[in-house]
Backbone bond lengths (Angstrom), bond angles and torsions (degrees), N, CA, C in turn:
res aa  C-N    CA-C-N  psi(-1)  N-CA   C-N-CA  omega(-1)  CA-C   N-CA-C  phi
1 X - - - 1.444 - - 1.518 105.06 -
2 X 1.296 117.74 127.11 1.493 122.37 171.42 1.576 109.59 -100.77
3 X 1.317 115.79 140.64 1.424 120.93 173.55 1.552 109.05 -123.41
4 X 1.228 114.02 123.95 1.497 122.04 176.43 1.461 111.58 -111.90
5 X 1.278 116.03 131.10 1.531 124.03 176.75 1.519 106.58 -106.38
6 X 1.313 115.16 125.94 1.436 120.42 175.55 1.495 108.51 -127.49
7 X 1.288 118.11 132.17 1.489 121.00 174.37 1.546 111.28 -74.66
8 X 1.213 115.75 -111.69 1.470 121.28 179.48 1.515 106.29 -158.96
9 X 1.256 112.70 162.28 1.582 120.90 178.47 1.529 104.67 -68.19
10 X 1.350 108.89 168.57 1.514 121.81 171.47 1.482 108.80 -50.02
11 X 1.437 113.81 123.05 1.474 117.22 -179.39 1.510 115.52 -111.83
12 X 1.253 118.34 174.97 1.478 126.20 -171.99 1.557 108.63 -65.70
13 X 1.272 120.49 -38.74 1.443 120.11 -174.96 1.628 109.45 -67.55
14 X 1.249 121.38 -5.30 1.498 123.48 178.05 1.545 109.70 -100.99
15 X 1.318 119.17 -5.67 1.497 117.12 179.70 1.495 117.95 -64.68
16 X 1.242 114.54 -34.92 1.417 121.04 174.56 1.551 114.47 -126.67
17 X 1.298 112.03 56.61 1.449 122.60 -176.40 1.445 113.87 -61.73
18 X 1.376 119.37 132.36 1.431 129.60 4.76 1.571 111.23 -104.28
19 X 1.358 115.83 14.51 1.435 118.62 176.39 1.482 119.21 -64.87
20 X 1.386 118.01 -15.41 1.421 115.41 -176.62 1.567 111.69 -108.35
21 X 1.382 114.95 11.86 1.484 117.15 -178.43 1.404 117.59 -60.47
22 X 1.433 115.09 -20.81 1.500 119.06 179.24 1.575 113.87 -94.38
23 X 1.354 113.03 8.49 1.551 119.99 178.07 1.501 104.64 -61.25
24 X 1.312 117.91 130.50 1.467 122.42 178.11 1.496 109.53 -85.79
25 X 1.362 116.08 131.37 1.493 124.42 -178.34 1.417 115.35 47.47
26 X 1.455 119.45 60.43 1.364 122.66 174.86 1.535 111.73 -67.57
27 X 1.348 119.02 139.60 1.439 124.56 179.39 1.466 110.22 -102.24
28 X 1.305 119.85 177.76 1.398 126.30 175.34 1.536 117.29 -62.12
29 X 1.233 121.50 140.40 1.522 120.13 170.67 1.466 108.66 -87.77
30 X 1.272 119.39 168.26 1.460 123.69 179.29 1.564 108.12 -56.76
31 X 1.348 119.20 -42.38 1.392 116.84 176.15 1.605 110.78 -62.82
32 X 1.215 120.29 -37.77 1.482 121.10 174.15 1.397 114.57 -58.62
33 X 1.300 118.86 -42.49 1.502 122.84 -178.07 1.512 106.41 -67.57
34 X 1.269 122.19 -40.34 1.486 126.09 178.18 1.534 107.89 -60.98
35 X 1.386 114.70 -41.87 1.473 114.60 -175.88 1.586 109.93 -64.73
36 X 1.374 116.28 -36.41 1.464 119.86 -173.56 1.544 105.35 -75.86
37 X 1.339 121.63 -39.24 1.439 122.37 177.52 1.538 108.23 -59.86
38 X 1.326 118.02 -45.06 1.444 123.55 179.20 1.619 109.94 -63.59
39 X 1.321 119.31 -37.66 1.450 123.23 -179.72 1.557 108.10 -68.77
40 X 1.338 116.46 -41.74 1.431 118.53 178.85 1.534 115.21 -53.83
41 X 1.360 112.26 -36.02 1.526 117.28 175.59 1.410 113.71 -65.19
42 X 1.339 120.54 -19.62 1.451 125.39 -174.97 1.562 117.86 -105.03
43 X 1.353 116.38 -5.15 1.339 120.49 -178.69 1.620 109.30 -123.49
44 X 1.216 115.91 162.00 1.433 115.19 -177.48 1.572 113.23 -124.57
45 X 1.248 115.83 91.38 1.509 123.68 -177.99 1.496 106.75 -90.82
46 X 1.345 119.07 115.74 1.385 127.49 -176.68 1.513 107.43 -87.54
47 X 1.336 115.17 150.57 1.548 121.72 175.68 1.453 114.68 -46.55
48 X 1.356 120.95 -35.09 1.458 123.47 -172.86 1.556 110.93 -96.54
49 X 1.308 117.72 3.14 1.499 119.10 -179.88 1.535 105.43 -73.30
50 X 1.212 110.35 146.18 1.623 122.27 167.05 1.391 115.36 -86.91
51 X 1.302 120.29 124.72 1.365 128.93 175.32 1.488 108.30 -111.03
52 X 1.363 117.49 125.27 1.411 119.08 174.99 1.479 105.01 -115.40
53 X 1.339 118.79 136.09 1.441 123.21 -175.93 1.497 111.02 -136.71
54 X 1.345 111.92 144.01 1.445 117.89 176.24 1.516 115.99 -72.87
55 X 1.283 119.68 152.12 1.526 120.47 -172.79 1.513 111.90 -85.51
56 X 1.439 112.28 55.84 1.532 114.76 170.57 1.568 107.48 -118.51
57 X 1.266 112.48 154.60 1.482 119.18 -177.80 1.603 112.89 -54.35
58 X 1.348 109.62 -48.05 1.499 112.78 -178.60 1.521 116.54 -65.13
59 X 1.288 113.48 -33.08 1.506 115.92 174.84 1.491 116.27 -75.06
60 X 1.268 115.59 -37.38 1.473 120.95 173.20 1.480 112.74 -65.70
61 X 1.345 119.60 -38.19 1.497 120.36 172.19 1.478 112.62 -65.55
62 X 1.354 116.54 -35.20 1.452 122.45 -178.85 1.624 107.39 -64.23
63 X 1.372 114.90 -50.46 1.463 116.84 -178.51 1.488 114.04 -63.31
64 X 1.407 120.35 -33.93 1.275 124.78 174.89 1.619 115.03 -58.21
65 X 1.296 110.75 -40.10 1.509 118.04 179.58 1.502 111.68 -75.96
66 X 1.392 114.34 -28.13 1.566 116.68 -179.41 1.546 107.79 -78.07
67 X 1.305 124.02 -33.55 1.475 122.02 -169.52 1.519 109.37 -77.70
68 X 1.200 114.71 147.02 1.407 123.04 171.59 1.523 112.33 -95.26
69 X 1.321 118.46 170.64 1.453 119.82 -171.71 1.554 109.39 -67.80
70 X 1.336 115.94 -31.86 1.497 115.89 179.43 1.545 117.23 -81.07
71 X 1.390 117.16 0.69 1.438 121.62 -179.33 1.515 106.04 -80.64
72 X 1.398 110.94 146.29 1.528 114.52 -175.52 1.582 114.02 -78.82
73 X 1.330 112.35 -7.06 1.443 113.68 -178.98 1.484 116.43 118.76
74 X 1.287 120.87 -170.09 1.375 126.90 -174.43 1.580 107.90 -132.88
75 X 1.335 114.99 150.96 1.480 118.86 175.84 1.500 103.67 -108.69
76 X 1.306 114.22 147.14 1.483 126.42 -176.37 1.574 110.69 -103.58
77 X 1.279 117.34 126.52 1.440 122.29 175.56 1.497 112.63 -136.64
78 X 1.270 119.91 134.41 1.476 119.51 174.58 1.561 113.55 -76.23
79 X 1.393 117.50 -0.09 1.410 120.38 -172.38 1.561 110.93 -94.00
80 X 1.394 113.21 -1.83 1.558 120.39 177.33 1.524 105.06 -107.19
81 X 1.196 112.78 156.67 1.426 119.11 179.03 1.576 110.92 125.83
82 X 1.322 115.94 176.98 1.462 118.02 -174.23 1.506 108.27 -80.24
83 X 1.365 111.71 141.82 1.436 120.04 171.51 1.418 111.21 -112.39
84 X 1.369 123.59 114.64 1.411 127.38 -172.60 1.532 109.08 -73.59
85 X 1.313 117.78 131.25 1.541 122.79 175.85 1.454 107.72 -126.57
86 X 1.352 123.65 143.09 1.503 118.00 -10.68 1.554 109.14 -74.35
87 X 1.309 117.79 143.49 1.365 126.55 -178.12 1.552 108.80 -92.98
88 X 1.343 117.27 91.36 1.458 118.40 -177.36 1.523 111.44 -82.08
89 X 1.343 122.80 119.31 1.429 122.99 -176.49 1.497 117.90 -57.76
90 X 1.399 113.33 -16.92 1.424 115.41 -179.82 1.485 112.00 -83.05
91 X 1.321 120.40 -6.62 1.460 123.14 -178.24 1.597 105.50 -93.66
92 X 1.373 112.67 134.37 1.487 115.45 172.28 1.501 115.60 -77.77
93 X 1.189 116.97 139.39 1.507 121.27 -177.83 1.573 107.02 -58.43
94 X 1.402 113.59 143.82 1.380 119.40 176.17 1.595 112.01 -69.78
95 X 1.321 114.23 143.86 1.531 114.59 177.75 1.443 113.98 -53.99
96 X 1.451 115.10 -39.77 1.439 121.29 -171.70 1.584 108.13 -64.38
97 X 1.445 119.59 -18.65 1.399 120.44 -176.44 1.523 113.20 -97.92
98 X 1.423 117.22 7.82 1.397 116.91 175.93 1.463 113.16 -76.46
99 X 1.311 114.74 138.20 1.501 118.52 -177.17 1.537 109.54 -90.95
100 X 1.329 116.90 162.03 1.336 121.85 166.17 1.492 109.97 -66.71
101 X 1.399 115.01 149.13 1.439 122.36 173.34 1.560 105.54 -83.72
102 X 1.351 114.77 162.11 1.549 119.42 174.27 1.521 109.65 -53.08
103 X 1.314 115.99 -41.61 1.405 119.88 -176.78 1.397 115.18 -62.78
104 X 1.421 114.56 -45.44 1.509 121.46 174.22 1.543 111.35 -59.44
105 X 1.336 115.74 -43.64 1.469 119.47 -175.00 1.540 110.10 -69.57
106 X 1.343 115.33 -30.97 1.419 115.14 -178.98 1.598 112.85 -68.57
107 X 1.356 109.94 -28.13 1.428 117.60 -178.23 1.657 107.88 -81.69
108 X 1.268 112.93 -42.91 1.436 119.87 -171.91 1.466 112.32 -81.20
109 X 1.327 116.96 -35.33 1.545 122.22 -172.12 1.562 106.31 -133.47
110 X 1.322 121.35 62.72 1.496 118.52 -170.81 1.444 113.08 -65.70
111 X 1.353 121.84 -19.39 1.501 125.83 179.72 1.402 112.59 -88.27
112 X 1.268 128.02 3.84 1.419 127.08 -177.59 1.473 111.75 -90.92
113 X 1.278 116.05 158.15 1.485 122.03 -179.70 1.608 104.41 -108.55
114 X 1.295 112.36 156.00 1.452 120.23 -177.04 1.520 110.05 -124.36
115 X 1.315 115.07 151.68 1.403 124.31 170.51 1.541 107.80 -108.21
116 X 1.295 112.46 114.74 1.476 115.29 -178.32 1.562 104.12 -123.91
117 X 1.362 113.89 117.53 1.557 115.62 176.34 1.505 112.10 -105.14
118 X 1.295 118.00 15.96 1.497 118.92 173.31 1.492 114.50 91.61
119 X 1.285 117.50 -2.89 1.509 116.01 178.01 1.521 108.88 -87.13
120 X 1.289 113.07 164.51 1.456 117.55 179.53 1.465 115.78 -81.49
121 X 1.366 114.04 25.41 1.479 120.66 -171.60 1.602 109.51 -64.95
122 X 1.273 119.26 -25.03 1.496 118.84 179.40 1.484 113.96 -67.72
123 X 1.391 115.06 -21.74 1.356 117.72 177.58 1.541 115.83 -83.27
124 X 1.323 114.46 -25.70 1.517 115.81 -170.80 1.435 111.76 -130.06
125 X 1.273 128.39 -22.80 1.468 135.05 -173.34 1.504 110.14 73.83
126 X 1.232 118.92 173.83 1.519 123.79 -176.57 1.523 110.60 -81.05
127 X 1.328 118.11 -15.29 1.464 121.60 175.71 1.458 107.43 -78.32
128 X 1.297 124.50 -21.30 1.464 127.38 -176.25 1.482 114.28 -103.14
129 X 1.326 118.24 -15.92 1.428 123.68 -174.63 1.485 107.95 -63.56
130 X 1.391 119.44 145.71 1.405 116.09 166.92 1.493 116.85 -67.76
131 X 1.287 120.61 157.38 1.459 123.14 -172.56 1.536 111.74 -56.27
132 X 1.293 116.47 -44.14 1.479 118.81 178.30 1.457 115.29 -59.94
133 X 1.337 117.85 -44.23 1.479 121.02 176.75 1.573 109.00 -62.83
134 X 1.294 116.33 -47.50 1.450 126.37 -178.70 1.587 109.99 -50.76
135 X 1.375 111.07 -47.47 1.517 120.34 -175.75 1.470 107.04 -68.12
């Protein structure tokens, strides 16, 4: 079994770095979209492959550009995505790292499937979880 980790293409919160890091739900820039289209030419995603994506706009846009028409789609989980280290509980999470809630996702992406393992990760994302819960 092969596992491939892909982040996302260049996103809007990096246009005026670091001033835009608190931008809520930044999407891909045109440059980011071109990066993903170029990446798609260099990787082989098969129709039966499982794609797990974090519930952020930039990652959802990335996976949409990576998938071909014959692919079955992706599943969304708040348990994937970057975890910042060291995670100091005194620091407020950046706006760009806020995930979509399940209610927002059901409106924006009604055809997507979700992985829900019963944790409260949908409320706070892995970047905001305390270390013990994350572990």
